[in-house]
C-alpha positions in Angstrom: -10.4 -4.9 0.9 -11.7 -2.8 -1.7 -12.4 -4.1 -4.8 -9.4 -2.8 -6.7 -7.3 -4.1 -4.5 -8.5 -7.5 -5.0 -7.8 -7.7 -8.6 -11.3 -6.5 -9.6 -12.7 -3.8 -11.9 -12.7 -0.8 -9.7 -10.2 2.2 -10.6 -7.8 4.1 -7.5 -5.4 6.4 -7.9 -3.6 4.7 -5.5 0.3 3.7 -6.1 -0.6 0.6 -4.1 -3.9 -0.6 -6.2 -3.9 -3.9 -7.8 -1.0 -4.6 -6.8 -1.9 -7.6 -4.4 -0.4 -10.6 -5.0 -1.6 -13.3 -2.4 -4.5 -14.2 -3.9 -7.5 -16.2 -1.2 -9.5 -18.9 -1.9 -12.8 -20.0 -1.6 -11.9 -23.3 0.2 -9.2 -24.2 2.6 -8.3 -27.7 3.0 -7.0 -26.8 6.7 -7.3 -24.5 9.1 -2.8 -24.1 8.7 -3.3 -23.2 5.3 -6.0 -20.5 5.9 -4.0 -19.6 8.5 -1.0 -19.5 6.4 -2.7 -17.0 3.8 -4.3 -14.8 5.9 -1.0 -13.9 7.8 0.1 -13.5 4.0 -2.5 -11.2 2.8 -2.6 -8.8 6.1 1.2 -8.8 5.8 0.8 -7.4 2.1 -1.8 -5.5 2.6 -0.3 -3.6 5.8 3.0 -3.1 3.4 1.1 -1.5 0.8 -0.7 0.7 3.3 2.9 1.6 4.8 3.9 2.4 1.0 1.0 4.9 0.1 2.0 6.3 3.8 5.1 7.3 3.0 4.4 8.3 -0.5 2.3 11.0 1.5 4.9 11.7 3.6 7.8 12.3 1.5 5.3 14.3 -1.1 4.1 16.7 2.4 7.8 17.0 3.3 8.7 17.8 -0.7 5.9 20.6 -0.1 7.6 22.1 3.0 10.2 25.1 3.3 13.5 24.6 3.2 15.3 26.5 6.6 18.0 27.9 4.3 15.8 29.6 1.6 12.4 29.5 3.0 11.1 28.2 -0.2 9.8 25.1 -1.2 12.2 22.3 -1.9 12.9 19.4 -4.8 14.2 17.1 -1.9 15.2 13.9 -3.4 14.9 11.4 0.0 
């Protein structure tokens, strides 16, 4: 993960930057705790990446010409 996504001082223009809520500790009491926290972190990361992808897709779709007018649309999905 990037420094910005880990809550560091890095900057990003991503809509998903600095949103991560799962914190990964330096020490784990058990393998089950390790597995649980990393599973939560991976799910969160995948959701944030999907959000960014969806926003980029929506933006690209808004730039497509409309079938009726041939002009760019302001689609409100």
